[in-house]
C-alpha positions in Angstrom: 97.3 91.4 71.9 93.8 90.0 72.6 93.8 89.9 76.4 92.9 93.6 76.8 96.1 94.3 78.7 97.9 97.6 77.8 101.1 96.2 76.3 103.1 99.4 77.1 101.2 100.4 80.3 103.9 99.4 82.8 106.6 100.8 80.5 104.8 104.1 80.2 104.2 104.4 84.0 106.4 107.3 85.2 109.4 106.5 87.4 108.6 108.3 90.7 111.3 108.7 93.3 110.0 107.7 96.7 107.4 105.4 95.3 107.3 101.7 94.2 105.4 100.9 91.1 102.9 98.1 91.9 100.6 97.7 89.0 99.4 99.2 85.7 95.7 98.6 84.8 93.8 99.7 81.7 93.8 103.3 82.8 95.5 103.7 86.2 98.9 103.2 87.5 99.3 102.2 91.2 102.3 103.0 93.4 103.1 102.5 97.1 104.9 105.3 99.0 108.3 104.2 100.5 108.9 104.4 104.2 112.1 105.7 105.7 113.6 102.3 105.4 112.8 102.2 101.6 109.9 99.7 102.1 106.5 100.1 100.4 103.9 101.3 102.8 100.9 99.0 103.3 98.4 101.7 104.3 98.6 104.2 101.4 98.5 104.1 97.6 99.3 106.7 94.9 96.6 106.4 92.3 97.7 107.9 88.9 95.1 108.4 86.1 96.8 108.0 82.7 95.6 109.2 79.3 95.0 105.7 78.2 91.4 104.8 77.1 89.8 101.4 76.9 86.9 100.0 75.0 85.5 96.5 74.6 88.1 95.2 77.1 91.0 96.5 75.0 93.3 99.4 75.8 93.5 101.5 72.7 96.8 102.3 71.1 96.2 106.0 71.0 95.8 108.0 74.3 93.5 110.9 74.8 95.4 114.1 75.9 94.5 115.4 79.4 92.0 112.6 80.0 93.7 111.5 83.2 93.6 115.0 84.6 89.9 115.5 83.7 89.0 112.2 85.4 91.0 113.1 88.6 89.6 116.6 88.9 86.0 115.4 88.2 86.3 112.7 90.8 87.7 115.1 93.4 84.7 117.4 92.8 82.2 114.6 93.1 83.8 113.3 96.3 83.1 116.7 97.8 79.5 116.6 96.6 79.0 113.1 98.1 80.8 113.5 101.3 77.7 113.5 103.4 76.6 110.2 101.9 79.8 108.2 102.1 83.4 108.7 103.1 86.0 108.4 100.3 89.6 107.2 100.1 91.4 110.5 99.3 94.1 111.4 101.8 95.9 114.2 99.9 96.4 115.8 96.5 100.0 116.7 97.4 101.7 114.4 94.9 105.0 114.4 92.9 105.2 117.1 90.3 105.5 114.5 87.5 101.9 113.4 88.1 100.4 116.5 89.7 96.8 117.1 88.6 96.3 113.5 87.6 97.1 111.7 90.9 95.9 111.4 94.5 97.3 109.8 97.6 94.6 107.4 99.0 93.9 105.0 101.8 94.6 101.4 100.9 91.3 99.4 101.2 90.0 95.9 101.1 88.0 96.2 97.9 84.6 94.6 97.4 84.8 91.9 94.8 81.7 93.3 93.0 81.2 96.0 90.4 78.5 98.2 91.9 76.4 99.4 89.0 73.2 101.5 89.2 70.9 102.4 86.3 68.4 105.2 86.1 67.7 104.8 82.3 67.5 101.8 80.1 70.3 101.4 77.6 73.4 99.2 76.9 73.5 95.8 78.4 70.4 96.5 80.4 68.4 97.2 77.3 69.7 94.0 75.7 68.5 91.9 78.6 65.2 93.7 78.8 64.5 93.1 75.1 65.2 89.4 75.6 63.5 88.7 79.0 61.7 91.9 80.2 64.2 92.2 83.0 67.4 93.9 84.0 69.6 91.9 86.3 66.7 89.6 86.8 64.4 92.5 88.0 61.1 92.6 86.1 60.3 95.9 84.4 57.1 97.3 82.8 56.3 96.6 79.2 56.8 99.2 76.6 60.3 100.6 77.6 62.7 101.5 74.9 66.3 102.7 74.4 66.7 105.7 76.6 63.6 105.2 78.7 63.7 106.5 82.3 63.3 103.6 84.7 60.5 103.7 87.4 63.3 103.9 90.0 67.1 103.5 89.9 68.2 99.8 89.9 71.2 98.2 91.5 72.6 95.9 88.7 75.9 94.5 90.0 78.4 92.5 88.0 81.5 90.4 88.6 85.0 91.9 88.5 86.4 89.9 85.6 90.1 89.4 85.1 91.7 91.5 82.4 90.5 90.6 78.9 87.3 88.9 80.1 83.9 90.4 80.3 82.1 91.3 83.6 79.1 89.1 84.1 75.8 90.2 85.7 75.3 89.1 89.3 72.0 88.6 91.1 71.6 90.3 94.4 71.7 86.9 96.1 75.1 86.3 94.6 76.3 89.7 96.0 75.0 88.6 99.4 76.9 85.3 99.1 80.1 87.2 98.1 80.2 89.9 100.7 77.5 89.1 103.3 73.9 90.5 103.6 74.9 93.6 105.6 77.6 94.8 103.2 75.5 93.9 100.2 72.6 96.0 101.4 74.8 99.0 102.2 76.5 98.7 98.8 73.2 98.5 97.0 71.7 101.5 98.8 74.8 103.7 98.5 75.2 102.9 94.8 71.7 104.0 94.0 71.9 107.0 96.3 75.1 108.1 94.6 73.3 108.0 91.2 70.3 109.8 92.5 72.4 112.6 94.1 74.5 112.7 90.9 71.4 113.2 88.8 70.0 115.9 91.1 73.2 118.0 90.7 73.6 117.1 87.0 70.1 118.1 86.1 70.9 121.7 87.2 73.6 121.6 84.6 71.8 120.0 81.7 73.2 116.5 82.0 71.5 113.2 82.5 73.5 110.4 84.2 72.0 107.3 82.7 74.0 104.8 84.7 77.2 104.6 86.6 79.7 102.1 88.2 81.3 102.8 91.6 83.9 101.0 93.6 83.8 100.4 97.4 86.4 99.3 99.9 86.0 98.3 103.5 87.7 99.9 106.5 86.7 98.7 110.0 83.5 97.2 108.6 82.4 100.5 106.9 82.2 101.2 103.2 84.5 103.8 101.6 84.0 105.2 98.1 87.2 104.5 96.0 88.8 104.7 92.6 86.8 107.3 90.5 83.2 108.4 90.7 80.6 109.8 88.2 83.2 110.4 85.4 82.9 109.9 81.6 84.8 106.6 82.0 82.5 105.2 84.7 79.1 106.7 83.6 76.9 107.5 80.7 76.3 111.2 80.4 73.6 112.5 78.1 72.8 116.1 77.2 69.4 116.6 78.8 68.1 118.9 76.0 68.6 116.1 73.5 67.1 113.3 75.4 64.5 111.4 73.4 63.7 107.8 74.2 63.4 105.4 71.3 67.0 105.4 70.0 70.6 105.7 71.2 71.2 109.0 72.9 74.0 111.5 72.1 76.7 111.1 74.7 79.2 113.3 76.6 81.4 110.3 77.6 83.5 107.6 76.0 80.5 106.0 74.3 81.5 108.2 71.4 84.7 106.0 71.0 82.7 102.8 71.2 80.4 104.1 68.5 83.2 105.0 66.2 84.9 101.6 66.7 81.7 99.9 65.7 81.1 102.1 62.7 82.3 101.2 59.1 84.8 104.1 59.3 87.0 102.2 61.8 87.2 99.0 59.6 87.3 96.9 62.8 85.5 93.6 63.2 84.6 93.3 66.9 83.9 89.6 66.4 87.5 88.9 65.2 89.0 89.2 68.6 91.7 91.4 67.2 92.7 94.6 68.9 90.9 97.8 67.7 92.7 100.2 65.3 94.3 103.4 66.5 92.0 106.3 66.8 92.4 109.0 64.1 93.3 112.5 65.1 89.8 113.9 64.7 88.3 111.2 66.9 90.9 111.8 69.6 90.2 115.6 69.5 86.4 115.1 69.7 86.8 112.6 72.5 89.0 115.0 74.5 86.4 117.7 73.8 83.6 115.5 75.2 85.6 114.8 78.4 86.3 118.5 78.9 82.7 119.4 78.2 81.5 116.9 80.8 83.9 118.3 83.4 83.0 122.0 82.6 79.3 121.5 82.5 79.1 119.5 85.7 81.5 121.4 87.8 81.0 124.9 86.4 84.7 125.3 86.2 86.9 125.9 83.2 89.5 123.3 82.3 93.1 124.2 81.7 95.6 121.4 81.6 98.3 121.7 84.2 101.0 121.8 81.5 99.1 124.5 79.5 99.0 127.2 82.2 
């Protein structure tokens, strides 16, 4: 398949008594709790993080063991650290045993139709735009920056929420204002950059640089609520601080490792072909899992033991 959809995602979503399966995305499965009459509730969702991993708009054939549990635990930890900045969508971690450790019960929100991205360092798509135009999301930057350079200040660099299989496209701030209104646009911009600043303040104490991140917001009674996941190896670039050296790609503690392998000769994959990437070999799966666990343990200071391994 070339549309990026996980061909077996819905089939692999667990059957949960008392919940109606609504949707399976690249990584997450969504359910609605059933009310006493057996109807899906409209105010709550069960958000289940699978072990699926995506890259270049494809869901890879091979899952990464314990990934969903790492993402869920890390997001819950970050929600606590950010609680004074912004409320979050979590209602309870009391979930069915089949998904315990990788699922949360959350408020159902009206989601902003914008990918809220903040960058503290220059790399990835921002670097490509800078090399071409001297800007990132149309924001002019000083000359002389290179791959891995720290930006003068964190930038809000939003993008569209593209349908599955299509690429998100950069948005100007004016486009965000047109999409959600000036008030919500300003609050989303300010909260996104403040989350990245707070994240880096805490991560610095643990030897991690958060180069950039993507966050999701929903709206309740006109206020913004932090949703989905936050500051995880799926939504952010994590670099070991002791190895940071601008001028070349940085070592990562996130899923960038998978992207790099797919683009290497070892994978045998031609990204331009439009064909799905090959399965990950065992050693790449093991190293990817190790990077996710390392990110969790370094940031939270907690050791990771999978729920099923206790």
